[in-house]
C-alpha positions as CSV (number, residue, x, y, z in Angstrom):
1,M,13.7,0.9,-1.2
2,R,14.6,3.2,-3.9
3,R,13.9,6.9,-4.3
4,R,11.6,7.2,-7.3
5,M,9.7,10.2,-8.8
6,T,5.9,9.6,-9.1
7,R,3.1,12.0,-9.6
8,P,0.7,12.8,-6.7
9,Y,-2.7,11.3,-6.8
10,V,-5.7,13.5,-6.4
11,A,-8.6,11.5,-4.8
12,E,-12.1,11.6,-6.5
13,P,-15.1,10.9,-4.2
14,L,-16.4,8.0,-6.1
15,A,-17.6,4.8,-4.7
16,A,-20.2,2.1,-4.8
17,P,-23.0,1.6,-2.4
18,A,-22.3,0.0,1.1
19,P,-23.2,-3.5,2.0
20,V,-25.9,-4.0,4.6
21,V,-24.2,-4.9,7.8
22,A,-25.8,-7.3,10.3
23,W,-26.9,-5.8,13.6
24,S,-25.1,-6.9,16.7
25,R,-25.7,-6.2,20.4
26,L,-22.9,-5.4,22.8
27,P,-22.9,-3.3,26.0
28,L,-21.5,0.0,24.7
29,P,-21.2,3.8,25.6
30,P,-24.0,6.5,25.4
31,L,-25.9,7.8,22.5
32,L,-24.5,9.6,19.5
33,P,-25.5,13.0,17.9
34,A,-28.5,12.8,15.7
35,S,-26.6,13.7,12.5
36,T,-24.2,10.9,13.1
37,I,-27.0,8.4,13.8
38,S,-28.6,9.5,10.6
39,Q,-25.4,8.6,8.7
40,I,-25.5,5.1,10.4
41,L,-28.9,4.3,9.2
42,L,-28.1,5.5,5.8
43,L,-25.1,3.2,5.8
44,Q,-27.4,0.1,6.5
45,L,-29.6,1.2,3.7
46,G,-26.6,1.5,1.3
47,V,-26.8,5.3,1.1
48,S,-24.4,8.1,2.2
49,A,-24.9,11.8,2.4
50,A,-22.4,12.5,-0.3
51,Q,-22.5,9.2,-2.0
52,P,-22.4,9.2,-5.8
53,R,-25.0,7.3,-7.6
54,R,-24.9,5.8,-11.1
55,I,-27.9,7.0,-13.0
56,D,-28.2,6.4,-16.7
57,G,-24.6,5.8,-17.0
58,R,-23.6,8.9,-15.2
59,R,-22.3,9.4,-11.7
60,R,-24.3,11.9,-9.6
61,R,-24.3,13.0,-6.1
62,R,-27.5,12.2,-4.1
63,C,-28.1,14.8,-1.6
64,I,-30.2,13.9,1.3
65,S,-29.0,16.3,4.0
66,D,-32.4,18.0,3.9
67,H,-33.9,14.9,5.3
68,F,-31.6,14.5,8.3
69,D,-33.9,16.0,10.9
70,L,-36.7,13.6,10.0
71,L,-34.3,10.6,9.9
72,A,-32.9,11.5,13.3
73,S,-36.4,11.6,14.7
74,L,-37.2,8.3,13.3
75,L,-33.9,6.9,14.6
76,F,-34.5,8.1,18.2
77,I,-37.8,6.2,18.2
78,F,-35.9,3.1,16.7
79,I,-33.2,3.4,19.1
80,N,-35.5,3.5,22.1
81,S,-36.9,0.2,21.1
82,I,-33.6,-1.6,20.6
83,G,-31.2,0.1,22.9
84,P,-28.4,2.7,22.1
85,D,-25.6,0.2,22.6
86,I,-26.3,-1.4,19.3
87,I,-25.6,1.9,17.5
88,Y,-22.1,2.3,18.8
89,T,-21.0,-1.2,17.7
90,Q,-22.6,-0.7,14.4
91,L,-20.9,2.7,13.9
92,L,-17.5,1.0,14.5
93,V,-18.3,-2.1,12.4
94,A,-19.6,0.1,9.6
95,A,-16.3,2.2,9.6
96,V,-14.3,-1.1,9.6
97,L,-16.2,-2.0,6.4
98,Q,-15.5,1.0,4.6
99,N,-13.7,1.0,1.2
100,M,-10.0,1.8,1.3
101,A,-10.6,5.3,0.1
102,P,-7.6,7.8,0.3
103,S,-10.1,10.6,0.8
104,K,-10.8,9.2,4.3
105,F,-7.4,10.4,5.4
106,V,-8.1,13.9,3.9
107,K,-11.4,13.9,5.8
108,S,-9.7,12.9,9.0
109,R,-7.1,15.8,8.7
110,E,-10.0,18.2,8.4
111,L,-11.8,16.9,11.5
112,A,-8.5,16.9,13.5
113,S,-7.9,20.5,12.9
114,D,-8.0,21.3,16.6
115,G,-4.4,20.3,17.1
116,D,-4.9,17.6,19.7
117,E,-2.1,15.1,19.0
118,Y,-4.3,12.3,20.2
119,S,-7.2,13.1,17.9
120,S,-7.9,9.7,16.2
121,Y,-10.2,8.7,13.5
122,M,-11.0,5.5,11.7
123,A,-9.5,5.3,8.3
124,C,-9.1,2.0,6.3
125,G,-10.3,0.2,9.5
126,R,-7.4,1.4,11.6
127,P,-6.7,4.4,13.8
128,Y,-5.2,7.5,12.1
129,F,-3.6,10.2,14.2
130,P,-3.3,13.3,11.9
131,N,-1.5,15.4,14.5
132,L,0.8,12.9,16.0
133,D,4.3,12.7,14.6
134,I,7.8,11.5,15.3
135,E,11.3,12.8,15.2
136,S,14.1,11.1,13.5
137,D,16.3,9.1,16.0
138,D,14.2,10.4,19.0
139,D,13.4,7.1,20.6
140,N,10.9,8.6,23.0
141,S,8.6,10.0,20.2
142,I,9.0,7.0,18.1
143,C,8.0,4.6,21.0
144,R,5.2,6.8,22.0
145,A,3.8,7.0,18.5
146,S,3.9,3.2,18.2
147,L,2.4,2.6,21.6
148,I,-0.6,4.9,21.0
149,T,-1.2,3.4,17.6
150,A,-1.0,-0.2,18.8
151,V,-3.3,0.3,21.8
152,H,-5.9,2.0,19.6
153,S,-5.6,-0.8,17.0
154,I,-6.3,-3.3,19.7
155,Y,-9.1,-1.3,21.0
156,I,-10.7,-1.4,17.4
157,A,-10.1,-5.1,17.1
158,A,-11.7,-5.9,20.5
159,R,-14.7,-3.6,19.7
160,T,-15.4,-5.3,16.4
161,N,-14.9,-8.8,17.9
162,A,-12.2,-9.7,15.4
163,K,-8.5,-9.5,15.5
164,N,-8.2,-9.7,11.6
165,V,-10.8,-7.1,10.7
166,D,-12.5,-7.6,7.4
167,L,-12.2,-4.2,5.5
168,G,-14.1,-5.4,2.5
169,G,-17.2,-3.4,1.3
170,S,-17.4,-0.3,-0.7
171,S,-19.2,2.4,1.1
172,A,-18.1,6.1,1.1
173,M,-19.6,7.6,4.2
174,D,-18.1,11.1,4.5
175,D,-17.5,11.6,8.2
176,E,-15.1,9.2,9.9
177,I,-15.5,7.6,13.4
178,D,-14.1,9.8,16.0
179,I,-12.2,7.1,18.1
180,R,-11.0,9.9,20.5
181,S,-14.5,10.5,21.7
182,M,-15.0,7.0,22.5
183,T,-11.8,6.9,24.6
184,K,-12.1,10.4,26.0
185,S,-11.9,9.1,29.6
186,V,-8.2,8.1,29.1
187,D,-5.4,10.6,29.5
188,W,-3.2,9.2,26.9
189,G,-0.3,11.5,27.8
190,V,-0.3,10.2,31.3
191,A,-1.0,6.5,30.2
192,S,1.8,6.4,27.6
193,T,4.3,8.0,30.0
194,G,3.9,5.1,32.4
195,M,4.4,2.4,29.7
196,L,7.2,4.0,27.6
197,P,10.0,2.8,29.8
198,K,9.1,-0.8,28.9
199,L,9.7,-0.2,25.2
200,T,13.0,-0.2,23.4
201,C,13.6,1.4,19.9
202,S,16.5,0.6,17.4
203,R,17.1,1.8,13.9
204,V,16.6,-0.6,11.1
205,T,19.1,-0.3,8.2
206,G,18.3,-0.7,4.5
207,G,15.5,1.9,4.0
208,L,16.3,4.7,1.4
209,T,13.0,6.2,0.8
210,N,11.8,5.7,4.5
211,E,13.4,5.7,7.9
212,L,12.7,2.5,9.7
213,Y,12.6,1.6,13.4
214,R,11.9,-1.5,15.5
215,V,10.0,-1.0,18.7
216,T,10.2,-4.0,21.2
217,G,8.5,-4.7,24.4
218,F,4.7,-5.0,23.8
219,V,4.3,-8.5,25.3
220,G,5.3,-6.9,28.7
221,L,2.4,-4.4,28.3
222,K,-0.4,-7.0,28.2
223,Q,-1.5,-6.2,31.8
224,E,-1.4,-2.4,31.3
225,F,-3.3,-2.7,28.0
226,S,-6.0,-4.7,29.7
227,R,-6.4,-2.3,32.6
228,L,-6.5,0.6,30.3
229,L,-9.0,-0.8,27.8
230,A,-11.2,-3.0,29.8
231,P,-13.5,-0.3,31.1
232,L,-14.0,0.8,27.5
233,L,-14.9,-2.6,26.0
234,P,-18.0,-5.0,26.3
235,D,-17.6,-7.9,28.7
236,D,-18.3,-10.5,26.1
237,G,-15.7,-9.3,23.7
238,P,-12.2,-11.0,23.2
239,K,-9.6,-10.4,26.1
240,V,-7.3,-7.7,25.4
241,A,-4.2,-9.7,26.4
242,S,-5.1,-12.3,23.7
243,L,-4.8,-9.4,21.1
244,V,-1.4,-8.5,22.1
245,D,0.2,-11.4,20.1
246,F,3.3,-9.5,19.0
247,D,6.3,-8.2,20.9
248,S,7.8,-6.0,18.2
249,V,6.4,-3.6,15.7
250,L,7.9,-1.8,12.7
251,V,7.6,2.1,12.6
252,R,8.0,3.6,9.2
253,K,8.9,7.4,8.9
254,L,7.6,8.1,5.6
255,G,9.9,9.9,3.1
256,A,9.6,11.0,-0.6
257,E,7.3,13.9,0.5
258,G,5.4,15.1,-2.7
259,M,6.6,12.2,-4.8
260,I,4.4,9.4,-3.3
261,D,0.7,10.0,-2.3
262,R,0.7,8.4,1.1
263,D,-3.1,8.4,1.4
264,A,-3.4,6.2,-1.7
265,E,-0.4,4.1,-0.7
266,T,-1.5,3.5,2.9
267,S,-5.0,2.7,1.7
268,T,-3.5,0.0,-0.6
269,Y,-1.2,-1.4,2.0
270,A,-4.3,-1.8,4.4
271,H,-6.1,-3.6,1.7
272,L,-3.0,-5.9,0.9
273,C,-2.8,-6.7,4.6
274,N,-6.5,-7.7,4.5
275,A,-5.8,-10.1,1.6
276,D,-2.8,-11.6,3.5
277,V,-0.5,-10.4,0.7
278,A,1.3,-7.8,2.9
279,Y,1.9,-8.2,6.6
280,R,0.0,-6.6,9.6
281,Y,-0.9,-2.8,9.5
282,L,-1.7,-1.4,12.9
283,G,-2.4,2.3,12.0
284,R,-0.9,5.6,10.8
285,F,0.2,8.8,12.4
286,K,1.0,12.2,10.8
287,N,4.4,11.3,9.2
288,G,4.5,7.7,9.4
289,R,2.7,4.4,10.2
290,V,3.0,1.2,12.3
291,E,3.2,-2.2,10.9
292,G,3.8,-5.7,12.1
293,W,7.4,-6.9,12.6
294,L,8.3,-10.1,10.7
295,D,10.1,-12.3,13.3
296,G,12.6,-14.7,11.9
297,F,12.7,-13.0,8.3
298,M,15.7,-11.6,6.6
299,T,15.8,-9.4,3.5
300,L,17.3,-11.1,0.4
301,K,20.5,-10.1,-1.4
302,C,21.3,-10.9,-5.1
303,E,23.4,-13.9,-4.1
304,D,20.4,-15.5,-2.3
305,L,18.3,-15.8,-5.5
306,D,19.0,-19.5,-5.9
307,E,16.5,-21.8,-7.9
308,S,14.4,-22.9,-5.0
309,T,14.0,-19.4,-3.8
310,S,13.3,-18.0,-7.2
311,L,10.3,-20.6,-7.5
312,E,8.9,-19.5,-4.1
313,I,9.1,-15.9,-5.4
314,A,7.2,-16.8,-8.6
315,K,4.3,-18.2,-6.4
316,E,4.1,-15.1,-4.3
317,M,4.1,-12.9,-7.5
318,A,1.3,-15.0,-9.0
319,K,-0.7,-14.7,-5.7
320,L,-0.3,-11.0,-5.8
321,H,-1.2,-10.7,-9.5
322,C,-4.1,-13.2,-9.5
323,S,-5.7,-13.4,-6.1
324,F,-5.6,-9.8,-5.0
325,D,-8.3,-7.6,-6.3
326,L,-9.5,-4.1,-5.2
327,P,-13.3,-3.9,-4.8
328,P,-15.3,-1.2,-6.7
329,G,-14.8,2.2,-5.3
330,E,-12.4,5.2,-5.1
331,L,-9.1,3.3,-4.7
332,R,-9.9,0.9,-7.6
333,D,-10.9,3.8,-9.7
334,H,-7.5,5.4,-9.0
335,Y,-5.6,2.3,-10.3
336,F,-7.9,0.9,-13.0
337,G,-9.7,4.0,-14.2
338,V,-13.3,4.9,-13.8
339,D,-14.3,3.7,-17.3
340,P,-14.9,-0.1,-17.0
341,D,-14.1,-0.4,-20.7
342,T,-10.7,1.1,-20.3
343,I,-7.9,0.0,-17.7
344,S,-5.4,2.8,-17.0
345,V,-1.8,1.7,-17.1
346,G,0.5,4.4,-16.1
347,L,3.6,2.9,-17.4
348,W,3.6,4.5,-20.8
349,E,2.8,7.9,-19.7
350,Q,5.3,7.7,-16.9
351,L,8.0,6.5,-19.3
352,K,7.3,9.1,-21.9
353,D,7.4,11.9,-19.2
354,W,10.6,10.6,-17.8
355,T,12.2,10.4,-21.1
356,T,11.0,14.0,-22.2
357,Q,12.3,15.2,-18.8
358,A,15.7,13.5,-19.1
359,R,16.2,15.0,-22.6
360,S,15.3,18.4,-21.3
361,H,18.3,18.6,-18.7
362,V,20.9,21.0,-20.3
363,E,23.2,21.1,-17.3
364,F,23.8,18.6,-14.4
365,K,25.2,19.3,-11.0
366,T,28.8,19.1,-12.2
367,P,30.5,19.6,-15.6
368,R,31.6,16.0,-15.4
369,D,28.0,14.7,-14.9
370,T,26.8,16.9,-17.9
371,R,29.5,15.2,-20.1
372,R,28.5,11.8,-18.9
373,A,24.8,12.4,-19.5
374,K,25.5,13.6,-23.1
375,A,27.3,10.4,-23.8
376,L,24.2,8.4,-23.0
377,K,22.7,9.5,-26.4
378,L,19.3,10.3,-24.9
379,D,17.9,11.1,-28.3
380,E,18.3,7.4,-29.3
381,I,16.7,6.3,-26.1
382,E,13.8,8.6,-26.7
383,C,13.3,7.0,-30.3
384,E,13.4,3.6,-28.6
385,V,10.7,4.6,-25.9
386,E,8.5,6.0,-28.8
387,R,8.8,2.7,-30.7
388,Y,7.6,0.6,-27.8
389,I,4.7,3.0,-27.0
390,D,3.7,2.9,-30.6
391,M,3.8,-0.9,-30.6
392,F,1.5,-1.2,-27.6
393,S,-0.8,1.7,-28.5
394,S,-1.6,0.1,-31.9
395,K,-3.1,-3.1,-30.2
396,S,-6.9,-3.3,-29.7
397,K,-8.3,-2.3,-26.4
398,E,-8.9,-6.0,-25.4
399,E,-5.2,-6.7,-26.2
400,Q,-4.0,-3.6,-24.3
401,K,-5.9,-4.9,-21.2
402,E,-4.5,-8.3,-21.4
403,G,-2.2,-9.2,-18.5
404,V,-2.9,-5.9,-16.7
405,V,-3.0,-6.5,-12.9
406,F,-2.1,-4.9,-9.6
407,C,1.8,-5.2,-9.6
408,H,4.4,-4.6,-7.0
409,N,6.7,-2.7,-9.4
410,D,9.8,-2.9,-7.3
411,L,10.6,-6.6,-6.6
412,L,14.4,-6.2,-6.0
413,P,15.9,-8.6,-3.5
414,A,15.8,-6.1,-0.7
415,N,12.1,-5.9,-1.0
416,I,11.7,-9.7,-0.6
417,M,12.1,-11.4,2.8
418,K,12.6,-15.1,3.6
419,H,12.1,-16.9,6.9
420,S,15.3,-18.5,8.0
421,D,13.6,-21.8,9.0
422,S,10.5,-22.4,7.0
423,N,11.9,-20.6,3.8
424,E,8.6,-18.8,3.5
425,I,8.6,-15.8,1.2
426,Q,7.1,-12.4,2.1
427,L,6.9,-9.4,-0.3
428,I,7.4,-6.1,1.4
429,D,7.4,-2.4,0.6
430,F,4.5,-1.9,-1.9
431,E,4.8,1.8,-2.0
432,Y,5.3,1.8,-5.8
433,G,2.6,-0.8,-6.4
434,G,0.0,-0.1,-9.0
435,T,-1.7,-1.1,-12.2
436,N,0.8,-2.6,-14.7
437,Y,1.5,-5.6,-16.9
438,S,2.3,-8.9,-15.0
439,A,5.1,-9.4,-17.5
440,F,6.7,-6.1,-16.6
441,D,6.8,-7.1,-12.8
442,I,8.4,-10.3,-13.7
443,A,10.9,-8.6,-16.1
444,N,11.8,-6.0,-13.5
445,H,12.5,-8.8,-11.0
446,F,14.7,-10.8,-13.5
447,N,16.7,-7.5,-14.2
448,E,17.2,-7.0,-10.4
449,Y,19.2,-10.1,-10.3
450,A,22.1,-7.9,-11.7
451,G,21.8,-5.6,-8.8
452,G,23.2,-2.1,-9.0
453,V,21.1,-0.4,-6.2
454,G,22.1,-2.5,-3.3
455,E,24.4,-1.3,-0.5
456,G,27.8,-0.5,-1.8
457,E,27.0,-1.3,-5.4
458,N,26.7,2.4,-6.4
459,G,25.1,1.7,-9.7
460,N,27.4,-1.1,-10.8
461,T,25.4,-4.0,-12.3
462,D,26.5,-7.6,-13.1
463,Y,24.4,-9.0,-15.8
464,S,26.2,-12.4,-15.8
465,R,23.8,-13.0,-12.8
466,F,20.7,-12.6,-15.0
467,P,18.6,-15.8,-14.8
468,S,19.5,-18.3,-17.5
469,L,16.7,-19.2,-20.1
470,E,16.1,-22.5,-18.2
471,R,15.6,-20.5,-14.9
472,Q,13.2,-17.9,-16.6
473,Q,11.2,-20.9,-18.0
474,S,11.0,-22.6,-14.6
475,F,9.9,-19.3,-13.1
476,C,7.2,-18.8,-15.5
477,V,5.8,-22.4,-15.3
478,E,5.7,-22.0,-11.6
479,Y,4.0,-18.7,-11.9
480,I,1.3,-20.0,-14.2
481,K,0.8,-23.1,-12.1
482,T,0.1,-20.9,-9.0
483,A,-2.1,-18.5,-11.0
484,R,-4.3,-21.3,-12.0
485,E,-4.6,-22.5,-8.4
486,S,-5.3,-19.0,-7.2
487,R,-8.2,-18.4,-9.5
488,P,-11.1,-20.7,-9.2
489,D,-12.5,-19.2,-12.5
490,Y,-9.3,-19.6,-14.3
491,V,-10.0,-21.0,-17.7
492,S,-7.4,-21.8,-20.4
493,G,-7.4,-24.1,-23.6
494,R,-3.7,-24.3,-23.6
495,S,-1.2,-26.5,-21.7
496,L,0.7,-25.2,-18.8
497,H,3.9,-25.1,-20.7
498,E,2.3,-23.2,-23.7
499,E,1.1,-20.6,-21.3
500,A,4.4,-20.1,-19.7
501,A,6.1,-19.9,-23.1
502,D,3.7,-17.1,-24.1
503,L,4.3,-15.3,-20.8
504,L,8.0,-15.6,-21.3
505,K,7.8,-13.9,-24.7
506,M,6.1,-10.9,-23.1
507,V,8.6,-10.9,-20.3
508,E,11.4,-10.7,-22.8
509,V,9.9,-7.5,-24.3
510,F,9.4,-5.9,-21.0
511,V,13.0,-6.7,-19.9
512,M,14.0,-4.2,-22.6
513,I,11.4,-1.6,-21.7
514,N,12.5,-2.1,-18.0
515,H,16.1,-1.0,-18.9
516,L,14.7,2.2,-20.5
517,Y,12.3,2.8,-17.6
518,W,15.0,2.7,-14.8
519,G,17.7,4.3,-17.0
520,T,15.5,7.4,-17.6
521,W,14.7,7.5,-13.9
522,A,18.3,7.5,-13.0
523,V,19.2,10.4,-15.3
524,N,16.4,12.5,-13.8
525,Q,17.6,11.5,-10.3
526,A,21.1,12.5,-11.3
527,A,19.9,16.0,-12.4
528,E,17.9,16.5,-9.2
529,E,20.4,15.1,-6.7
530,G,23.7,14.8,-8.4
531,C,26.1,11.8,-8.4
532,D,28.6,12.6,-5.6
533,G,26.3,11.6,-2.7
534,E,25.2,8.2,-1.6
535,F,24.5,6.8,-5.2
536,D,26.0,7.3,-8.7
537,Y,22.8,7.6,-10.7
538,L,24.5,8.2,-14.1
539,N,26.6,5.1,-13.6
540,Y,23.4,3.2,-13.1
541,A,21.8,4.7,-16.2
542,E,24.8,4.0,-18.2
543,N,24.7,0.4,-17.3
544,R,21.0,-0.1,-18.0
545,F,21.2,1.6,-21.3
546,K,24.4,-0.4,-22.2
547,E,22.6,-3.7,-21.4
548,F,19.5,-2.5,-23.4
549,R,21.7,-1.8,-26.5
550,S,23.6,-5.1,-26.0
551,K,20.4,-7.2,-25.9
552,K,18.9,-5.4,-28.8
553,T,21.8,-6.3,-31.2
């Protein structure tokens, strides 16, 4: 929900071997080119044409392109004995089982260089349209992008015989599945034009980083979807109409260009959906993506954080931290580092960089802002940052890794939704998620009780709303209880309350660090955007640093 500055991620082509996929037989379209078929067989054998191999502790590329002609010849003999229909299904299933590799999106963009806006490739088990984009508040373009993405997502689900496609596995096959070639008999421009009048689009308020839209009317398109896709699908697959189990979708036009790596972020979101941590992901287009719409859910406000709601949030945080895990491969290397003995936590480097940057600003947008920034005494803040970094860097490697998990990193009330009837909690907006200390995630959530970034708050915080010690203790107890239930291999020689007490001690430390983190972020945002617009960043920085100094004394 916030605008935040993050460094772009450069994908490295590292991944583990692919799992062997069971063969299946369905009536499918004609034969594939020899080079593509060769890739499929290699996938079944756990090999890819550009797949790195671990040899004597080093990663090397195993080049096998010289053998493609031989492999292709063998495959044609093999195919003639089993039938070409198997190959198409396996190609699709294999792609669905690929690792959530950000470089998949890069490769898809290279393959879609012809400019055809309906060019679609498999990335993270969903369709990706590198040339299809939307215009802000242009209902027709938004509805069209959601329609094209949704129908291709249903096509993939039907072809793989599963509505909830398993995207586990860890292969890194270089070339993507060209979905457009499988559906080339359909004129998508004409098809979408006939269905667009049945869809309605409305703007969703609350997004700062992204523009959000709700597109409704998909239930009324079941027959059209069936007529369109039936000729492309096997007879024994699931009925298309049964897969259209939603009436609305959320269209997200992605913002913060250059500050958030959307390839890594979307790969992560896909994996979170597969783990039932995040809600449905249907596919991506050039400047956005399509997600499931959460019917009956409302985003929380600070005043909604009562005790019962707080305990439900504790459960969801524990599930995220303890039951969600990235499989070996490119995305996991991105978050946790390539070296298995060292887990990469970007918190300290980010905090140090932001502090140095904040100190480097000589002038802000207005003379008044320059005076206000000077009054923050950023030299003292820099000393505090260095003290905390030294405190953690002095620990052993094992101690530094303790409590490091995949965190949300932005659990303010607006990123938490609650069902009006069942009171079910759903975490949303994981775009700032990454490797961090679980205690930092909890501390960040506690600090968000005070508000400051909500609509109309303009940086004004109210720390009288910070959870009491009793509420913090209850939260940590519920968190540890759920963590134990979420991990079958969870082993502890301590009591539930002893573990909760130790967790709370770490949370108290990170409450302080969290003030420094968002305070320096706000200073840099003030220098970049100024404070006379929609948000007074320096007011927010002043309040965060004021609370830090108050708690310190």
